[in-house]
C-alpha positions as CSV (number, residue, x, y, z in Angstrom):
1,M,-60.7,-64.5,78.9
2,K,-59.3,-60.3,79.1
3,N,-55.3,-62.1,78.1
4,Y,-57.0,-64.6,75.5
5,I,-58.7,-61.8,73.8
6,L,-55.4,-59.1,73.1
7,V,-53.1,-62.1,72.8
8,L,-55.6,-63.9,69.4
9,I,-55.3,-60.1,68.7
10,S,-51.5,-59.7,68.3
11,I,-51.6,-63.5,67.4
12,L,-54.3,-62.5,64.3
13,M,-51.9,-59.3,63.3
14,I,-48.4,-61.0,63.3
15,T,-50.1,-63.5,61.0
16,S,-51.6,-61.1,58.8
17,C,-48.7,-58.9,57.7
18,D,-46.7,-59.6,55.0
19,S,-42.8,-60.2,55.0
20,Y,-41.2,-57.2,55.1
21,L,-38.9,-58.4,52.1
22,D,-41.5,-58.6,49.9
23,K,-41.7,-55.2,48.1
24,H,-38.0,-55.7,47.9
25,Q,-37.7,-58.5,46.9
26,V,-37.6,-58.0,43.1
27,Y,-35.0,-55.5,43.2
28,L,-32.7,-57.7,45.9
29,E,-33.2,-60.8,43.1
30,D,-31.2,-58.8,40.7
31,G,-27.7,-58.2,43.0
32,E,-26.9,-54.4,43.8
33,T,-26.7,-52.6,41.0
34,V,-23.8,-50.2,40.0
35,Y,-23.5,-47.4,38.3
36,L,-20.7,-45.7,36.7
37,Q,-19.9,-42.0,37.0
38,K,-21.8,-39.9,34.4
39,V,-20.5,-37.0,31.8
40,D,-19.7,-34.1,34.0
41,S,-20.6,-31.8,32.1
42,V,-21.2,-31.2,27.7
43,S,-20.9,-29.2,25.2
44,I,-22.7,-28.5,22.2
45,C,-21.1,-26.6,19.6
46,P,-23.0,-26.9,16.5
47,G,-22.1,-26.1,12.7
48,N,-22.7,-27.1,9.2
49,K,-23.7,-30.6,8.7
50,R,-21.5,-31.2,11.9
51,A,-21.8,-31.1,15.3
52,E,-18.4,-30.7,17.6
53,F,-19.2,-32.6,21.7
54,K,-16.2,-31.2,24.2
55,L,-17.3,-34.3,27.1
56,F,-15.2,-32.7,30.8
57,Y,-14.9,-36.2,32.9
58,S,-13.9,-35.6,36.4
59,N,-12.7,-38.7,36.6
60,G,-12.4,-41.4,34.1
61,N,-10.5,-44.1,35.9
62,K,-13.0,-46.7,35.5
63,L,-14.1,-46.1,32.3
64,N,-13.6,-48.2,28.7
65,H,-15.4,-46.3,26.1
66,T,-18.3,-43.8,26.3
67,I,-21.5,-44.1,23.5
68,L,-23.4,-41.0,22.6
69,Y,-26.9,-41.5,20.9
70,W,-29.2,-39.5,19.1
71,N,-32.4,-40.2,16.8
72,N,-33.6,-42.5,19.8
73,G,-30.6,-44.6,19.5
74,A,-31.0,-45.2,16.0
75,N,-27.8,-44.3,15.5
76,S,-24.9,-44.4,17.6
77,I,-20.9,-43.7,17.9
78,T,-17.8,-45.2,20.3
79,F,-15.5,-44.5,21.2
80,D,-12.4,-45.3,23.6
81,C,-11.9,-43.3,26.7
82,E,-9.5,-45.8,28.3
83,G,-6.7,-44.2,29.7
84,L,-8.3,-40.9,29.7
85,K,-6.7,-38.2,33.3
86,A,-9.2,-37.0,35.6
87,G,-10.5,-33.1,34.9
88,K,-9.3,-33.0,31.2
89,D,-11.7,-32.7,28.1
90,S,-12.6,-35.3,25.4
91,L,-13.6,-33.4,21.6
92,I,-15.9,-35.5,19.5
93,I,-16.6,-34.3,16.0
94,I,-19.6,-36.3,13.8
95,H,-20.1,-35.2,10.5
96,E,-22.1,-35.3,7.3
97,M,-24.9,-34.8,10.4
98,E,-28.7,-33.7,8.5
99,E,-30.3,-30.7,9.2
100,G,-32.6,-30.4,12.2
101,N,-33.1,-30.2,15.7
102,Y,-31.2,-33.1,17.6
103,S,-31.7,-35.0,21.3
104,F,-28.3,-36.3,22.4
105,E,-27.9,-39.5,25.1
106,I,-24.7,-40.1,26.5
107,V,-23.4,-43.4,28.2
108,N,-20.3,-43.8,29.9
109,V,-19.2,-48.0,29.7
110,N,-16.4,-50.2,31.1
111,K,-14.7,-53.4,30.6
112,Y,-17.2,-55.1,33.1
113,D,-20.1,-53.5,30.8
114,Q,-21.6,-51.9,33.7
115,R,-23.5,-47.8,32.6
116,S,-23.7,-44.9,34.0
117,L,-26.5,-42.6,33.6
118,K,-27.6,-41.2,30.8
119,V,-26.8,-37.8,30.3
120,P,-28.9,-35.5,27.8
121,A,-27.8,-32.8,26.3
122,F,-29.6,-30.9,22.6
123,S,-28.5,-29.2,19.4
124,S,-29.5,-27.5,15.8
125,I,-27.3,-28.8,13.0
126,Y,-27.3,-26.1,10.7
127,G,-27.6,-27.3,6.9
128,D,-28.4,-26.1,3.3
129,V,-32.1,-24.5,4.5
130,Y,-30.1,-22.2,7.2
131,A,-27.5,-21.2,5.0
132,S,-30.3,-19.5,2.2
133,G,-31.7,-17.8,4.9
134,L,-28.5,-16.2,5.7
135,T,-28.1,-12.4,4.1
136,N,-25.7,-9.8,4.3
137,R,-25.7,-7.1,6.6
138,V,-26.2,-3.7,4.5
139,I,-23.5,-1.3,5.6
140,K,-24.4,2.3,5.8
141,K,-20.7,3.9,6.7
142,S,-17.8,2.4,8.1
143,F,-14.7,4.8,9.2
144,Q,-11.5,3.9,11.4
145,N,-11.4,5.3,15.2
146,Q,-8.3,7.0,16.4
147,P,-5.7,4.5,18.2
148,R,-5.3,4.7,21.5
149,S,-2.0,4.4,23.3
150,G,-1.4,0.7,22.8
151,S,-3.4,-0.2,20.5
152,K,-3.7,-1.6,17.2
153,D,-6.2,0.4,14.6
154,R,-9.9,-0.2,14.4
155,M,-12.1,-0.7,11.7
156,A,-15.8,0.5,12.5
157,C,-18.8,0.3,10.8
158,T,-22.8,1.2,11.2
159,T,-25.0,-0.7,9.9
160,K,-29.1,-0.3,9.0
C-alpha cells in the first residue's frame, strides 16, 4: 500500500510540473540576439549652438555606421564608420542646435542591421541667452613677472 501511495504522489508531482522551457520559450522563438560592440567612450565639447563629439572605438571592424539620437529620438544624424581602425577616434560636429540641455544616445549598426546597446551622453549647448549673461572681468592691476632662465615673458594680472 505504501508503494502505491509513493508511486501516486510521484506521478502527480511529475505531471503537475510545467515544462522547464516554458519560461524561456518566448525568448527562444525569436532566435539568438546579437549585439554589436558599443562605443567605448564619448567626449562632448559643447559650443555656441553646436556640439562636437569624440567617439572612441576599440574595434570598429564590423561596424557600418553609427547613429546619434537626441530629443528622445526625434532628431538623429548618421555617419559612416566603415573601415574604422581599432583604437581610433571619430569626430562628429553637429551645427545649428538650439540652446539647452540635451540627452544623446549613440548606437552602432552593421551591414546586417544588427545594433549595439545604446550609449547615453549628456551635454548643455550654449547660445544667445548664455552669451548675454557673460561679463568681462575687471582687471585691478597688471604686471610682468621676472622671466626665469629659459622661460618666456609672462604677464600676470589680479582681478577683483
